[in-house]
N, C-alpha and C positions, 0 to 999 in steps of 0.2 A: 822582559816585561817591567817597565818601570812603575812606581807605586803611585797612584793618585792621590789626588788631593784630595781627602775624605774626610769629613768631621762628623763623628757620630755621636749623637747625644742621645742617652735613653733614660729613664728613671720611673720612680713609683708614683708619682704626681703629675698629672697632666700640665697642671698651670705652671709648676716650675719646667717642666721640658719645654713647654711653648716659649715662655717668658726667656729663657737660656739661648732658646733655638732664633729667636727676634734678634736676641743680642749677637749670638754667632754669625747670622745673615749679617746684619748690617756691618760687622765688623769687614767680614770677606769681602762685601762689598766696597768697603772705603779702602781697603789693600788694593784693589785691581781701579780706583779714581773713575775718572770720566769715561774709561773706556770699558767701563764694568756693564754686562748685559745680564741683570736677573731674572729668575723666573722661578715662580713658585708652583710645585706641585701637591695638591692634596691627596696624600694617601691613605687616608680613614676608608675602609670598605668594611661592609656588612656582610660579605658573600665574597666567593670566587671570581665572579666574574669581574667586580669591582677591583680588585687584586690586579686581576688580568689588565684594567684599562689602564691602572695608576703607572704600573711599572712599563707598559707598553707608548706613554706618553712621557713618563720619564727617559726612555731610552731614545724618542725620537728629538726629546729635547737635547741631551747630552752629543747627539751626532749629526745635529744641525749647526754648522758653525754660524757667526752671527754675518749679518751682510757686510758688516766693516771688517771682520778679522779680528773683534773686539775677542777678549776673554770672558768668558761666560761662567757666572756663579748660579747654580741649580740648589733648589731646596726641597728635597722629598719631604713633604711634611705629615706627621700625625700618623705615622706606619704603625698600624695596631694588629699585625697578624704576624709579630715577631713571638707569640703568645700562645699560651694553652687555652685558645678558645677555640670555640667548632670550626671557625673559618682558618684559625693560624694550623690546627691540626691536618689541615685538609690537603689531600696529595697534589690538587693544583694549584693551591697556595707554595706550598714547599717548592714545586717546580717554579713558580715563579720567582721565589726567594733565590734559588741557583741561578736563575738567569740575571736577576739584579746583581748578583756577585760577579758573574760574568762580566756583564756591564762595566763595572767599577774597576775590575782587574785590567780592562782593556784601553781605558780613557789615558788621554793624553794630560799628566798635570798640568802642562804648561797652557793649556789652551781652555782648561773646564776646572772650577772647584766644585765639589757636591758638598753638600750638606744635608743629612740625615737625621730626622728626629723622630724619635718612637716610645709608646706608651700602649698600652702595658706591654711587658717583655716579660718571658721565660728566658732566665740567664743561662739556664741549662742547655737551653739548644746550641746545635752547632753552627746555626747561621748566625745568631748571635755573638759568639766566640769571634767566628770570622769576621764579622763586620768590625767588632773590638780590633782585629789586628790590622786591617786595611789602614788605618790612619789614625786622625785623634780622636780618641775616645773618652766621653765622660758619661758615669752614671750617677744620677742625682739622688741621694736619700733625702727623703722628708721628716722622717723622724729623727728625736732626738738632737745632733749636733747640725743637721740640716735644717731644723726649724729654727735651731738659735742664729744659724746662720744667714738664714733668710730675714728674720727680724732686725738682726744687726745691721746686714745690707740696706733694709730699707730704711730704716732710721738714719743711717748714713746719708742716704740720698734725699731724706726730708730734714734732715739737720734737726734732729730731735733725739732724745735720751730718755730712755723706759728705765725704772726703778726695776731692782729684779723681782719684788712681788708684783709689778704692774703687767712685767713681760709673763710671769708665770698664770696670771690671770687672764691676760689676753690670748694666750695659747689655750686656756682651759674655756674660755666663752668661743671663742670660734671652734673648736673642736680640731684644734690644730690644721684646719686647710688652709692652706697656702694663700688662695686667691682672697679669702677672707682676712687672712693677716693683714695682707698689704691693703685692703681698701680700708680695714678700720684704721690703718696706724695713718693711711692719708686722711681721711676723715677727721682724728684726732689733730693732726698738723693743721687742718683748713680750720678747726676749732681754737686751736693754740692763737690764730693768725701770724705767728713769728716761730723761728727757732726757740725750743724751748724744752722742758722736762715734762715726761708723762707719768703720771704717779698711780697707784692702785684705785685710788678714790674715783679720778676721771676716768679709768678703764671702765669702773663700777657703774658708773653713771652715764657714758655715753655709749659703750659697746652690748649692742645686744646679744642673747643668746642664740647660738646657733642649733639647728636639728632638733633633738629631743631637749626643748628647753629647760635649761637649770635656772632656775627664780633664785638668784644670787641673794638679792636684798633679802627677802623674807626669811631664806635659809640661813644667811649670816646672821640675821637678828636675832632668830630660835636658838641658834647654837652658840649666840654669847650670853644664853640663859638671860635676856633682856627683854622681860613682857611688854612694856612700854614700847620700845623700838617694834618689837614685833607686830604689836597692833597697829600701830603707823604703817610699817608696811605692808600688812594685810589692806590696809584702808586704801594705800595707793596701788594695790594691785587690782582689787576690784574695782578701781575706777577704769582701770583699762582694761579689763577682764571678767568675763562672766562665771567661767567655768575654774573650780576649785580644783577638779581631778588633775590637771598637768602639776599645779601647784604642790598637791599631796602626793604625787609619784616623784616629783624632785625630794622632797621631804623623807618619803621612804628610801628612794635609792640612795641618797647621802646616809643617812642611816643605818644602810645594811652595810656600805661601806667601813664607818664609823665601828660596828659590831665587830667586824673582822681587825679592825685595827686595833682596837682596845683589847680583844682577845690575845693577839699578838705582842701588844705591848706589857701586859700582863703577865705573860710568859718569858718576857726576856728577849723574845724571839728578834726583832726590832729594835733598832735605837732611832733616838729623834734627838738632834741637836740644833745649834743656831741657824745651821742654813738646811733645815728640814731632816726628812728622813736620811739616814745612813744607808747609801745605797748598797754598800757590802753585805751589810745584815740584810737589807731588803732581797737583793740577788739571793742570798744562803736561804731565806726563808721560802722563796719563790721554788728553788731547787726541792726543799724539802717537801712543799705541802701542794706543788702544780699538780700532781696523780689525784688528788682529792678533786680538782675541777673538771675531772672527764677530759682533759685535753682542749678545754674551751680556752681559746686564746684571744677572741676578737673582744671589743672594748664593752664591758660589761660592769655596771654596780654590783651584780652577784659573785664577780671574781674582781679581789682587791691588786692582784697581782696585773690585770691591764689596764690600770690607772696613771696617769702622769706621775711622776713622785713629787713634784711641786705641790700639785693638788693635794695629795696623799699627805703632806708634810704638814699643810694647813690644816688639815682636817683630823691630822693626829692630834694637835694643840687642842682641836676643839675637843675630840674624844677625850680628853684629858680631865677635862671640867666633869663628866658623868661617869659614875661605875656603871660596869657593864650590864647590871641588873636595870638600870633606871633606862639604859639605850633599848634595852629589849622591852622595856614596859612601853617606850616612844612607839614603837611598833605597833603593838598591840592597840595601843591610842589610835595610829593612822588607820588601821583596818575599820576600827570601831567608825572614826569621821568619816570615812568612806560609806561605809553602810547609814548615814547618817545623812548625806548627801542625797542616795537612792530615795531615800524615804522623804527627805524637805529637800527637795531640789530648787526650790525657789527662795530658801534659805542659807544658799550656800555661804556665804560670808560668815553669817552666824554660826554655821557649825565651826569653820575654821578659826574665830575667835575664841569659841568655845574650848577648841582644842588646845590653843595656845594657852589660854588661861589653866586649863585642868593639868597641863604640862609642866608650865614655869612658873606657876602661883606657888 
């Protein structure tokens, strides 16, 4: 039995997997030249019946020869049932995966090239491991080095460069979401109008906050201990926004992280240098104190060890400006401001200005 020409791409970010899949599909088609007959089959399924339909369509596609005898390139796209989901765990879906593997093993590699892209995937499953072994396999990591690689590749395509601080800020503002990273870099390139350099100030000015908004301008001014800048930033904030509570939530969230960082710094548990937090000391602290967070590993400002280390490095430098007692007093002031907003809902800008004056005067 010959080994099929099978390219398998999986990962932990749907955008990255789809993007890589498009590139691989175009390359496979290009390799076949004008004689190529391409076909894309959407395999995203919500139930076992849809899994059966997708695999049946795939089987019909690979078993049907082109009218002119051309080589076929078939992309089974967006497979989502090799996962630890209700559909993925169903016996019917498992049987369909077994059939898919049988189809792949019986293909003639000279007549059909197959590309399979999958997200999400459970890498513990035997079906996943079998697919890996059938041909060229890639797993795309979105975190850490994966995000850096995406930024570098996109910058190269757009002919721009990012400063280190600009890259860290971009990742923080986009929440590390691959699709947003690419979109925002493209927007920044369009703003520049030509190949050039993107610095932190440009990212701060043009890139909006994703998800649970972190209002960087006000927070940055506040923790620079600059009352004038803080009041100006508040004025701009309330020109566009009516509500103070999201902004107050941002300040509280950042302050929680800074309290934790200040505690670790004062204890000598972590070190901060010119390039930010020392990762060795940070990982050591994480191993020591992780148990106190009850195994909570999703990104949250109540757990400093779930945060981006570049971002924490910036916060650590800001935390050095305040003694721990002062940061704790800020948290009390934020709670008081929240009570004031409830009692004076029509004066929210005034409440926040009073807060800044009390804290920074």
